C-alpha positions in Angstrom: -133.3 -17.2 52.7 -135.6 -14.6 54.3 -138.8 -15.4 52.3 -139.6 -18.8 50.8 -141.3 -18.2 47.5 -144.1 -20.6 46.6 -145.7 -21.5 43.4 -149.0 -23.4 43.0 -149.5 -26.0 40.2 -153.1 -27.0 39.6 -155.4 -24.2 40.9 -158.3 -26.5 41.9 -160.5 -26.9 45.0 -157.8 -28.2 47.3 -155.3 -25.6 46.2 -157.7 -22.9 47.0 -158.2 -24.2 50.5 -154.5 -24.6 51.0 -153.5 -21.1 49.7 -155.9 -19.4 52.1 -153.7 -20.7 55.0 -150.5 -18.9 53.8 -151.2 -15.8 56.0 -150.6 -18.1 59.0 -147.2 -19.2 57.7 -144.3 -16.9 58.7 -141.6 -16.5 56.0 -143.7 -17.8 53.1 -145.3 -16.1 50.2 -147.2 -17.4 47.2 -145.8 -15.6 44.2 -146.9 -17.6 41.2 -149.6 -20.0 39.9 -149.7 -22.3 36.9 -152.4 -24.1 34.9 -152.8 -25.4 31.4 -155.7 -22.9 31.3 -154.5 -19.3 31.4 -158.0 -18.2 32.2 -158.2 -20.6 35.2 -154.8 -19.6 36.5 -155.7 -15.9 36.1 -158.9 -16.3 38.0 -157.1 -18.1 40.8 -154.4 -15.5 41.0 -157.0 -12.7 41.1 -158.9 -14.4 43.9 -155.9 -15.0 46.1 -153.7 -12.0 45.2 -151.0 -13.9 43.4 -148.7 -11.8 41.3 -147.6 -14.0 38.4 -149.6 -16.3 36.2 -148.1 -19.1 34.1 -150.2 -20.8 31.4 -147.9 -23.9 31.3 -146.4 -26.1 33.9 -143.0 -25.8 32.3 -143.1 -22.0 32.7 -143.5 -22.1 36.5 -140.8 -24.8 36.8 -138.4 -22.5 35.0 -139.4 -19.4 37.0 -136.2 -18.4 38.9 -138.2 -16.5 41.4 -139.9 -19.6 42.8 -138.3 -21.8 45.5 -140.9 -24.5 46.1 -143.9 -25.8 44.2 -147.1 -27.1 45.7 -148.4 -29.8 43.3 -152.2 -30.1 43.4 -153.0 -31.5 40.0 -154.7 -34.9 39.6 -152.6 -37.7 41.1 -151.3 -39.3 37.8 -149.7 -35.9 36.8 -147.6 -35.7 40.0 -144.9 -38.0 38.6 -143.9 -35.8 35.6 -144.3 -32.5 37.5 -142.3 -33.6 40.6 -139.5 -35.0 38.5 -139.2 -31.9 36.4 -139.3 -29.6 39.4 -136.6 -31.5 41.2 -134.3 -31.5 38.2 -134.8 -27.7 38.1 -133.7 -27.5 41.8 -137.2 -26.7 43.1 -138.6 -28.2 46.3 -141.9 -29.9 46.0 -144.9 -30.5 48.3 -146.9 -33.2 46.5 -150.6 -33.7 47.3 -151.5 -37.1 48.6 -151.7 -39.6 47.2 -148.1 -38.9 46.2 -148.6 -40.9 43.0 -150.7 -43.8 42.0 -148.0 -46.5 41.8 -145.1 -47.6 44.0 -142.7 -47.3 41.1 -143.5 -43.7 40.4 -143.1 -42.8 44.1 -139.7 -44.5 44.2 -138.7 -42.7 41.1 -139.4 -39.3 42.7 -138.0 -40.0 46.1 -134.8 -41.5 44.7 -134.3 -38.4 42.5 -134.9 -36.1 45.4 -132.3 -38.0 47.5 -129.8 -38.0 44.7 -130.1 -34.3 44.0 -130.5 -33.2 47.7 -133.7 -31.3 46.8 -136.6 -31.1 49.2 -139.7 -33.3 48.6 -142.6 -34.1 50.9 -146.1 -35.6 50.6 -148.8 -33.2 51.7 -150.2 -35.5 54.4 -151.5 -32.6 56.6 -152.8 -35.0 59.2 -149.3 -35.6 60.6 -148.8 -31.9 61.3 -152.1 -30.8 63.0 -151.6 -30.1 66.7 -153.9 -32.8 68.0 -152.3 -35.6 66.1 -148.8 -34.2 66.9 -149.9 -34.4 70.6 -151.1 -38.0 70.2 -147.7 -38.9 68.7 -146.0 -37.3 71.7 -148.2 -39.2 74.1 -147.4 -42.5 72.4 -143.7 -41.8 72.3 -143.8 -41.0 76.0 -145.4 -44.3 76.9 -148.8 -42.9 77.9 -150.6 -46.0 76.5 -147.7 -48.5 76.8 -146.7 -50.4 73.7 -148.9 -49.8 70.6 -150.7 -53.0 69.6 -153.4 -51.9 67.1 -154.9 -49.1 65.1 -158.5 -48.8 63.9 -159.5 -46.0 61.4 -162.3 -45.3 59.0 -163.0 -42.6 56.4 -165.9 -42.7 54.1 -167.8 -40.2 51.9 -170.7 -40.5 49.5 -170.3 -38.2 46.6 -172.7 -38.3 43.6 -171.9 -41.1 41.2 -170.5 -39.1 38.3 -168.0 -40.7 35.9 -166.6 -37.3 35.0 -165.9 -36.4 38.6 -162.4 -37.1 40.0 -163.7 -39.7 42.4 -164.9 -41.9 39.6 -162.6 -41.1 36.8 -159.7 -43.6 36.6 -157.8 -41.4 34.1 -157.3 -38.7 36.8 -156.6 -41.0 39.7 -160.1 -41.6 40.9 -161.2 -44.2 43.5 -161.5 -44.5 47.2 -158.0 -45.6 47.7 -156.2 -42.5 46.6 -158.6 -39.9 47.9 -159.8 -41.3 51.2 -158.0 -44.6 51.8 -154.6 -43.0 51.9 -155.6 -41.3 55.2 -156.2 -44.4 57.4 -153.3 -46.2 55.8 -150.9 -43.4 56.5 -152.3 -42.9 60.0 -151.7 -46.6 60.8 -148.2 -46.6 59.3 -147.4 -43.5 61.4 -148.0 -45.4 64.6 -147.1 -49.0 63.6 -144.5 -48.7 60.9 -144.4 -50.9 57.8 -146.5 -54.0 57.9 -145.4 -57.6 57.1 -148.7 -58.4 55.4 -151.6 -56.6 53.7 -155.0 -58.1 53.1 -157.7 -56.2 51.3 -161.3 -56.9 50.4 -163.4 -54.4 48.4 -165.2 -53.4 45.2 -164.1 -52.1 41.8 -167.0 -50.6 40.0 -167.9 -50.4 36.3 -165.8 -47.2 35.9 -162.7 -49.2 36.7 -162.1 -47.5 40.1 -162.3 -48.9 43.6 -165.2 -47.6 45.6 -164.7 -49.3 48.9 -162.2 -51.4 50.8 -161.4 -53.0 54.1 -157.7 -53.4 54.8 -156.0 -55.5 57.4 -152.3 -54.7 58.1 -150.4 -57.5 59.9 -147.1 -57.3 61.7 -144.8 -60.2 62.7 -145.2 -59.6 66.5 -149.0 -59.8 66.3 -149.8 -56.1 66.0 -152.4 -55.1 63.5 -154.4 -52.3 61.8 -158.0 -52.5 60.8 -158.9 -49.9 58.2 -162.0 -49.0 56.1 -162.5 -46.5 53.3 -165.5 -45.9 51.1 -167.1 -43.8 48.4 -170.4 -45.7 48.9 -171.1 -44.7 52.5 -170.3 -41.9 54.8 -168.6 -42.9 58.0 -167.7 -41.1 61.3 -164.1 -40.7 60.4 -162.7 -41.8 63.7 -159.4 -43.4 64.7 -158.2 -45.3 67.7 -154.7 -46.2 68.8 -154.6 -49.2 71.3 -151.7 -49.8 73.6 -150.9 -52.2 76.5 -151.7 -49.5 79.0 -154.6 -47.7 77.5 -155.8 -46.1 74.2 -156.2 -42.8 72.4 -159.4 -41.8 70.6 -158.8 -39.4 67.7 -162.2 -37.8 67.3 -163.9 -37.2 64.0 -162.8 -36.4 61.6 -159.5 -38.0 62.4 -157.5 -36.7 59.4 -157.9 -33.1 60.7 -159.0 -33.3 64.3 -158.9 -30.8 67.1 -159.6 -33.2 69.9 -158.2 -36.4 71.2 -159.1 -38.4 74.3 -156.4 -40.3 76.3 -157.8 -43.3 78.1 -155.0 -44.5 80.5 -155.4 -47.9 82.0 -157.0 -47.5 85.4 -157.3 -43.8 85.1 -159.9 -41.2 84.0 -160.2 -40.1 80.4 -158.3 -37.0 79.5 -159.8 -34.8 76.7 -157.2 -32.7 74.9 -158.3 -30.0 72.5 -155.7 -28.3 70.3 -157.4 -26.2 67.6 -156.2 -26.0 64.0 -154.6 -22.8 62.8 -156.5 -21.5 59.8 -158.0 -24.3 57.8 -155.4 -26.7 59.2 -153.1 -26.7 56.2 -150.8 -24.1 57.7 -149.1 -26.6 59.9 -147.6 -28.6 57.0 -146.9 -25.4 55.1 -144.9 -24.1 58.0 -142.9 -27.4 58.1 -142.0 -27.2 54.4 -141.2 -23.5 54.6 -138.8 -24.1 57.5 -137.2 -27.1 55.8 -136.6 -25.1 52.6 -135.2 -22.1 54.5 -132.9 -24.4 56.5 -132.0 -26.3 53.3 -133.1 -29.6 54.8 -133.8 -32.2 52.1 -136.8 -33.8 53.8 -139.2 -33.6 56.8 -138.6 -35.6 59.9 -142.4 -35.7 60.5 -143.3 -36.9 57.0 -140.1 -38.6 55.7 -140.0 -39.9 52.2 -139.5 -43.5 53.5 -143.0 -43.3 55.1 -144.5 -42.1 51.8 -142.8 -45.1 50.0 -144.2 -47.5 52.6 -147.7 -46.1 52.3 -147.6 -46.3 48.5 -146.4 -49.9 48.7 -149.4 -50.7 50.9 -151.8 -49.0 48.5 -150.1 -50.8 45.6 -150.8 -54.1 47.2 -154.4 -53.2 48.0 -155.0 -52.2 44.3 -153.4 -55.5 43.1 -155.6 -57.6 45.5 -158.8 -55.7 44.4 -157.9 -56.0 40.7 -157.8 -52.2 40.4 -155.2 -51.0 37.8 -154.3 -47.3 38.4 -153.5 -45.2 35.3 -150.1 -43.7 36.0 -149.2 -40.5 34.0 -146.0 -40.1 31.9 -142.6 -39.5 33.4 -142.0 -36.3 31.3 -144.0 -33.1 30.9 
């Protein structure tokens, strides 16, 4: 496969940012876009130079000239779209949060494994060069054995019940929009926790607006995480080890600088700029996996997505937040 042909489903704000990074991805081309609004899809195609416009999700899934779909619709719609795309033999890059329930995430990942079709969560953080370097340092023993992770991510958007942040019907709330980042970051370095303890607030719109989450592990390791729609936070992360620590400077979910603090040594600042808007790194991974016919990414494996979704499911349960999952069929 010389060129991997991409289709975009859900031409919204995040999709527009992501598509701008395709010129930085060798062997990839965006050839189609789909929306339930033909006008919206047409405007997106005109803005980004995309050749084909589909006015239904089913149409792009049945487009034989598309190899992989980037799913950027509201979270509850991911389930039906991903399942349909996988059954049609199309790979999927699914925006985070992957779904809004552990059950739906397992349904998608199990079908992908059964069919041998590529699927990955669009957790771009794991692919940006600075975070990749932090992982290399940890794997190489630069800070000894990892004992703890701290991370925060908070924003303060206007309180608007029609906006995606506050609309439960389209997967609103802090957990799925900002909380997923610190949780996935901690899981990346510590693995799957033995216990999850959450304290937070569910507002009158039925969505969570803030939570503190403590992940516990049988050997005493831990992660202390905070996410919020009520207050802006620095967005910094730290990974603590027995022989030092690594600061991931704000904002940690798309950093260009980390600082290694080795025990007994001088701090080492490492700057590795993003290419484009920062999405190109995950797009390159997916493109290379599709071209090589690999069913999943080694950097963002489906097992990690399942683990993160399980943590978020437990957080939602403890807060009394009931996500509204979409249907299984288009």
